[in-house]
C-alpha positions in Angstrom: 182.8 106.5 139.0 179.9 108.6 140.4 178.9 107.5 143.8 175.2 108.2 144.8 174.8 110.1 148.0 171.1 109.2 148.2 170.1 106.9 151.0 168.9 103.4 150.2 166.3 103.4 153.0 164.1 106.1 154.5 162.5 105.4 157.9 159.3 107.4 158.4 158.1 107.7 162.0 154.8 109.5 162.8 154.7 110.6 166.4 152.1 112.0 168.7 152.9 112.4 172.4 155.3 109.5 172.8 158.5 111.5 173.5 160.3 108.9 175.7 159.4 105.9 173.5 160.4 107.9 170.4 163.8 108.7 172.0 164.4 104.9 172.6 163.3 104.2 169.0 165.7 106.7 167.5 168.5 105.5 169.7 168.0 102.0 168.3 168.1 103.3 164.8 171.4 105.0 165.5 172.9 101.6 166.3 172.0 99.8 163.1 174.6 97.8 161.2 173.3 99.4 158.0 175.8 102.1 156.9 174.7 105.6 158.0 174.9 106.9 154.5 172.3 104.3 153.4 169.8 105.4 156.1 167.6 108.5 156.3 165.3 109.0 159.3 162.3 111.2 159.1 160.1 112.1 162.1 156.7 113.6 161.5 155.5 115.1 164.7 151.7 115.7 164.8 151.8 118.7 167.1 152.6 116.7 170.2 152.2 118.8 173.4 154.8 116.7 175.3 157.9 118.3 173.8 158.6 115.4 171.3 159.7 117.8 168.5 162.0 119.7 170.8 163.6 116.5 172.0 164.2 115.3 168.4 165.7 118.6 167.3 168.1 118.8 170.3 169.1 115.1 170.8 169.0 113.9 167.2 170.0 116.7 164.8 170.8 114.2 162.1 167.1 113.3 161.9 164.9 115.1 159.5 162.1 116.6 161.7 158.8 117.6 160.1 156.9 119.3 162.9 153.3 119.8 162.1 151.0 122.5 163.5 148.0 120.1 163.8 147.3 116.4 163.9 147.6 114.9 160.5 146.8 111.4 161.8 148.6 108.2 160.9 148.0 108.1 157.2 148.4 111.9 156.5 151.5 112.0 158.6 153.1 109.0 156.9 152.3 110.5 153.5 154.1 113.8 154.5 157.1 111.7 155.5 156.9 109.5 152.4 156.8 112.6 150.1 159.9 114.0 151.8 161.8 110.7 151.6 164.6 110.2 149.2 165.5 106.5 149.7 164.7 103.8 147.2 162.8 102.0 150.0 160.6 103.4 152.8 160.0 101.8 156.2 156.9 103.0 158.1 157.8 102.5 161.7 155.9 103.2 165.0 157.6 105.4 167.5 157.0 102.8 170.3 159.4 100.3 168.8 163.1 99.5 169.3 164.8 97.9 166.3 167.5 95.2 166.6 170.8 96.4 165.2 170.7 94.1 162.2 167.0 94.3 161.4 167.1 97.1 158.8 170.0 95.5 156.9 168.2 92.2 156.9 164.9 93.6 155.6 166.7 95.7 152.9 168.7 92.6 151.7 165.5 90.7 151.4 163.9 93.4 149.3 167.0 93.7 147.0 166.9 90.0 146.4 163.2 89.6 145.9 161.8 92.2 143.4 158.6 90.2 143.1 157.6 90.9 146.7 155.6 94.0 147.5 157.3 94.5 150.8 158.3 92.9 154.1 158.0 93.2 157.8 159.9 92.1 160.9 159.0 89.8 163.7 157.6 92.0 166.5 157.9 91.1 170.1 156.5 92.6 173.3 159.0 93.8 175.9 158.6 90.5 177.8 159.9 88.6 174.7 156.6 87.1 173.6 155.8 87.2 169.9 153.1 89.7 168.8 150.4 88.5 166.5 150.9 90.5 163.4 150.1 90.0 159.7 146.8 88.8 158.4 144.8 88.1 155.2 142.9 90.8 153.4 139.6 91.0 155.3 136.7 89.5 153.3 133.4 91.4 153.3 131.9 88.5 155.2 134.6 88.9 157.9 133.9 92.6 158.2 130.2 92.1 158.6 130.6 89.3 161.2 133.1 91.3 163.2 131.2 94.6 163.3 127.5 93.7 163.4 125.3 91.5 165.7 126.5 88.6 163.6 129.5 88.6 165.9 127.4 86.8 168.5 127.5 83.6 166.3 130.7 82.7 168.1 131.5 79.5 166.1 131.3 81.4 162.8 133.2 84.3 164.1 136.0 82.1 165.5 136.4 80.2 162.2 136.7 83.5 160.3 139.2 84.8 162.8 141.3 81.7 162.5 141.5 82.1 158.8 142.1 85.8 158.9 144.9 85.6 161.4 146.7 82.5 159.9 146.0 80.3 162.9 148.1 77.5 161.4 151.2 79.6 161.7 153.1 80.3 165.0 155.1 83.3 163.7 158.4 81.6 164.5 159.1 81.0 160.8 159.3 83.2 157.7 156.0 83.3 155.9 154.3 84.8 152.9 151.3 87.0 154.0 148.8 89.3 152.4 148.8 92.2 154.9 151.7 93.4 157.1 151.3 95.8 160.1 151.5 99.6 159.6 153.8 99.7 162.6 156.5 98.1 160.5 155.9 98.2 156.7 158.9 98.3 154.3 158.1 98.8 150.6 159.6 100.5 147.6 159.0 104.3 147.8 157.0 104.3 144.6 154.5 101.9 146.0 154.0 102.9 149.6 151.8 106.1 149.6 148.8 105.6 151.9 145.2 106.5 151.1 144.7 110.1 152.4 141.0 109.4 152.9 141.8 107.1 155.8 143.0 108.5 159.1 144.2 105.7 161.4 142.8 102.4 160.4 142.9 100.0 157.4 145.8 101.5 155.4 147.7 98.2 155.5 144.6 96.4 154.1 144.2 99.0 151.4 147.9 98.7 150.4 147.5 95.0 150.1 144.3 95.5 147.9 146.2 97.9 145.7 149.4 95.9 145.5 148.1 92.4 144.9 151.6 90.9 145.5 152.9 88.9 148.5 154.6 90.4 151.6 157.2 88.5 153.6 157.3 88.1 157.4 161.0 87.8 158.4 161.9 86.2 161.7 165.6 87.2 161.4 164.6 90.9 161.6 163.3 91.6 165.1 161.7 94.6 166.7 160.5 95.2 170.2 157.1 96.8 170.2 155.8 98.5 173.3 152.4 99.0 171.7 151.5 102.1 173.7 147.7 102.2 174.1 147.5 105.9 172.9 144.3 105.3 170.9 142.2 103.3 173.4 139.4 105.9 173.8 136.1 106.7 172.4 137.5 109.1 169.8 139.6 106.2 168.4 136.6 104.0 168.3 134.7 106.6 166.4 137.5 107.0 163.9 137.8 103.3 163.6 134.2 102.9 162.4 134.6 106.0 160.1 137.7 104.4 158.5 136.0 101.0 158.3 133.2 102.5 156.2 135.7 104.5 154.0 137.6 101.2 153.3 134.4 99.2 152.6 133.1 101.8 150.2 136.4 101.9 148.3 136.8 98.2 147.9 133.3 96.8 148.1 131.0 99.6 146.9 128.5 102.0 148.4 125.7 99.4 148.8 128.0 97.3 151.0 129.0 100.4 153.0 125.4 101.4 153.6 124.4 97.9 154.7 127.4 97.7 157.1 126.6 101.2 158.5 123.0 100.1 159.3 123.9 96.7 160.7 126.9 98.0 162.8 124.8 100.7 164.6 123.7 98.4 167.5 127.3 97.6 168.4 128.5 101.2 167.8 125.7 102.7 169.9 126.3 100.1 172.6 130.0 101.1 172.8 129.0 104.8 172.8 126.6 104.2 175.7 129.1 102.2 177.7 131.6 105.1 177.2 129.1 107.7 178.4 128.3 105.7 181.5 131.9 105.0 182.4 132.9 108.7 181.9 130.0 110.1 183.9 
């Protein structure tokens, strides 16, 4: 009998400047109940200046390190890792997470047993134990307009759309079928998981859901602690967010919708730009 030496699951972690959090994440992956031969770990380091790549090379020689010479962003970095992966499944995982020891085995078992699902995700908790609100519906065009234009000041309308988008009827303490799972913890079959290289940081999960058109599953029995490091809370991240928003809308709703959203979103965009200029002066 020929025994395959290929891993069943490849974990891809894109890292930028989160050395200590990345170390804790990798340590948690080393303690999984999933057999070591079933697990491949790939770190794509986006030219971090904090010594992340050196730490991985020295402390975790069993990890496949793909050190980049420039920032390839979230989508580009994940695609580099996905293309290097050899597992049947790929888990996209943030470096600011710590994975419970049975979480990967639980997620993998679900995918093996449910070929009709596009993928699954874990229950994510903050370090204080509170449950993080993850998973949503695919954003409707109406939702995107109301959230990113002066229509957002119609609070009642906005709140109703938010409630629907974020599954307000669900407390995230039970397993649930969802349309969109978070990029911080996305497990799918390798053949399905490549991200859109036209996006940089935002909306890859929504784009995956649009392309897949099959349900994802939220699993409460797989648990991950998510520190949610605020590494992107700055004006450059806001600029990239609106750039990716327009790329996503053009792809899925057409150029007319994109142009209209660009025009109508400018008051909010310029307001945030002005606020940033004032606060940084």
